[in-house]
Residue, then its C-alpha position, 0 to 999 in steps of 0.5 A: m593911615t591914608t594911602r596916596p593915590v597914584k599920580p596920573r602922570t606916573a601911572w603909565k609907568a606901572w602899566a608899562v611894567g605890567a605889560v612888559v612882565l605879561a609879554i615876557t610871561v607869554w613869550t616864555a610860555i610859548g618857548v617852553e611849549t606850554d599846552i593847557g589842553a594837555l593839562v586838562r586832558n591828563l587831569g584824571n591821571a593827575v588826580n589818581n596819582l595825587v590820591a595815591l601819594t596821599q596814601p603811603d605804604y607804611w609796610f614798605f618802611p623797612n625797605t627804605l631804612p638802608a637807603l635812608a641811612q645811606t642818605l644821612q651818612m652821605a650828608v654828614i660825610a660830605t659836610a665834614i669834608g666840605a667844611a674842612v676843605g672850605l675853611p682854609l680856602s675861605f681865608l685864601a679867598s679873602r683880601v683881609t686874611d690873604p696878603s697876595a692879591p693874585l692868590v685871592a683872585i685865583t682862589r675866587s675864580v676857581m671857587n666861582v667855577v666850582r660853585a657854577v656847576p650844579d651838584l646834579l651835573y657833578a653826580s652825573i659825571l662822577v657816576t660815569i667815572v667812579g660808578v653808581g653808588a654813594l661814593s660818587g654822590t658823596i664826592a659830588l656833595v663835597l664839591f658842592n659844599v666847598g663852593i658854598v662854604v668858601k663863598l659864605v665864610s669868605e664874605a664873613i671874613d671880609s667884614v670882620d674887625r681888622g684891629p686885632l689882626e693888625a695888632a697881631l701882625a704888628t707884634g711880628a706874627t706871621w699871617v697864618r698865626a695872625d689869622r688863626a689868633a685874630v680872625f678865626p675866633q670872630v668867624l667861628p660862629v658864622f662858620a659853624s652856622q653855615t656848616l649846619y646850613v650846608l648839612e641841611l642842604n646835603v640831606r635834600a641834595s643827596t636825594v636828588i643826586g641819587l636819581v642819576g645813580g649817586g646813592g641814597l634814597g634817590i636810587l630807591i625813588d627812581q626804582v619805585r617811580t619807574f614802576y609807578r608805585y606811588h604809594q611807596l613813593s609817598l612814604i619815601i617823600l614823607e620820610i624825607l620831609v620828616a628828616v629835613l624838618v627834624l634836622e632843620a629844627a635841630s640846626s636852628w636851635l644850635r645856630r641860636k646857641l652859637v650866635s647868642 
């Protein structure tokens, strides 16, 4: 298979795009005050830290178990609550299952605001209100989950077959009963799949929000990082990696079973 050469009269467009991308890259590098010299000067420290990160302190493993268990508990609880709250809101946010256009607009607007706030910011605010610990982190994850579930599931509802819904409404069923009987079975596999996906996200997010006091492994990471105990930090990172990989493999298998 031969490739067609770029025509001279259109080649300038490619060069123009490349020049614009290069100019934007240089401009952003200057804006964030990128200092290549500092990177070179600190290369020795970076190498030492990277070497320490490749040598986990396995004797520290028993000390990480309570924080690891708390991280997984936060992820599971937040996923369950977020999915339970997000499912009915998804039906309210879809034009297919909600006959009230104003209610659809209000629900979508509120969910857009909820989804626009990062989970780390939620955790930072809740830590000042609720206090340091797993409760503030769990609430932050719930808000984060509701926004994602409503977005993904409502889009799936918008694309369902409306025939069964119209037939149910024609028999005199209410919108709630028609949605439950005709639409919910169609979106159930998608809802279950997205719930598993949110669970994966929660395991990752729960370790990050802990850095601001949201509980779980994040608090432990902040403690060992503050005292430059990189061997212990390496073990925690390894645990997170293993937990995420195991959970991702299990959820991928479950999603295949649900879709098939």
